[in-house]
N, C-alpha and C positions, 0 to 999 in steps of 0.2 A: 162521204157525203158532199150532194153537189146538187143544190138546185139549179132548175130551166133556166138556159142562158146565162150561168154565173159568171161573173165579173172576176170572181177570185176564187181559182180551182184548189183542190186538194194538190199539195207540195211540201217537200220537205225541204230543207234550208238550212246548208250545212256551212262551218267554217271558223275558224278562230278559235275553235275551244269549244265551239258548241253547236247542237245539234236539232235544230225546231223539227218537231215530228204532229200532223194532226193529230188532234185529241181526240181520244177513244175511251169506251166504258171500260176498256180490257185497262186502260192507264190506272183506274179507279182506286186501287192499291196504294200505289207509288204515289199518285197524287196526295192522299191520304199521310203518306210518309212523310215527304216533303211538308207539306203543311203546317206538319206537326213539331219542325224544328223550329221557333219560335214562336207556337202557338201563337199563329197568325191569324185565325180567325177574332182574335181579342182586338185587333188594330182597328180603333176607329174607322178609318181610311178606308181600309182595304177589304173589297168582298170575297174574302174568300170563306170555305163552309165549315162548320164545326166538324169533325169527325165522320160522326154520324151521321151526317145530312152530305157526304161527298158524291154518292152516286146519284141523287136526286138531282145536286147543283150540275154534274155531270150532263144528266140528262135534257136539263132545261138548256145550257148552253147549247146543243148537241141540234136541239128542237131551231134557236136563232139562226145555225147554222144552216140547218133543213131548208129554212126560207130566205135565207140569202142574205140575213142580217150583221151577219160573225163569223169569222173564220178561227174558232182557235187554235193552238197548239199546246204542246207540252215541252220545255226547255231539259235539253238533256246534254250534263255537262260529262264533254267525249274523255275526259282524263279520268275521273271516277267512273261513269258509265252510268253516274244515276241521274233519274228525274229531279231537277233542283228548284222548276217552276213552271208558270205558265204566263203565256202571252197572247195576245188576239186582234187581229184585225177586226173594226165593229165601224156600226156607221157607215156601209157599204154604200155608194150612190154612183153605180156603174155611170149615168149619164153623163153627170159633171168630172169622172175619173177624180174620185176622189174617197178617203176611205182613212178611219181615226186609228194610231194605234194606241189599246191599252188593255184594261183587266188584267193588268202585267203584278206579277208577284212573285219572289223569289224565297227560297228556304233563308234563314237568318245564316248560316253558314256562308250561302255565297253571296251574301249583299255585301256591294263596295267589294268587288273584282272583276277579273274579266268580262262574265257572265253576261250583265247587264248591259254596257258596250257592245258587246258582241251581236246580242238577240238585235238592237236597236239598229246594226250595220246592215245585218242580215232583211230587217221586215224592210227597212227604206229603201236598199240597193234594188229589193224584190220589185215592191212596190214603183218607184221611180223608174225601175231600167225594164222589168219585164212587163209589169201591167199600165205600164205610163200614164201615174197619175201626174194629175197635175197640180193637188194638192193632199197632204199628208196632215193629219189633225194629232194632237192630244188636248186630254183633260184630266184636270184633275181637282182634288179639292184643296181650298183657300189655306186649310190647316195645315196641310201634306208641303212643310219648305221644302223639303230635301227632295220628292218630286218634280215641285216647281224649276228647281237649280237645277237637275238633270236633266230638263225639258230643255232650259234656256242655253244648259250646254251644248246640247246637238246644236244648236244654231236656230230654234224654230223663235218662231215672233207670236207675241204674245196678244192676243186680240180682241184678249177683255175679259169680266166675270159677267155669269150670269147669278145674280144675286137670288136666295131663295130657291135654289135650282129643284132640289132633291131631299131626303128623307137621308142621313147616314142611319148604319143599323143599331144604333144607339137611340133612333129617332130623334135627335137634333139635327134641324133645319140646316143645310150644306149649301154655300158658294160655290161654284164650279169657275176656276180658270183656265181660257181656250188659249190654245196654242197651235200655231200651223207651219207650214214648210211649204214654198211653191220649191217645183219641178225646177226654176232655176235655180233656187237659193240652193239647194242640193248638188246640184252638178257643178254649180262655179264657185261653190264653198265650203257646204258643211261637210259633203262626201270626202275631200280631202282630209278635213280638219279630225273627222272620226276616225280615219287610217291611222292619220297620225297619234291618237290616244290607244287604237289595237296596237299600235306598233311599240309604242312604250310600255303599256300595261300587261300582254300577253305575249307578246313574241321574244320582248327581249327581256323573259323570263321562262321561258322553255328552254 
């Protein structure tokens, strides 16, 4: 599903043990199964649907995709063949060649494995290499310290905090931490660092 004059077009990204495929309605059952591993919808800072709301959740995401605001992927772990999570390009701004990476979650069994690092590399390589982005951004809940550490580990710079930014699923008010990386930072340093992480975490274990 591609909006007119789309900056981000449908694409499959593959490498380092994962395959990112454009999210479709036919992924509903696999999406639901992946989220059930760890009951991820119970986490306060992760927007994952309850099993009975999965189809509506996907339909809402695809509507955002049609408007050019977001491009969602499912994450397939190639060794097992299983869909183990989801991630997206979002807040896409073609005029300034900027987008953000987020709405990311993984089944509990695949957290703290090669999957997240591989996905981030594929998304950033495509964004900076193919789409010629000037800036890639991230945002996360101020209480999600693991997410903040992971983003900083990529080499992203902390831009600041939006206080009282939005409601969490439990209706408490969330402060949001913003990060970004420029094309120069990616090509000059961050890309090589991430390749090193992948070689250590994935290639040396296969």
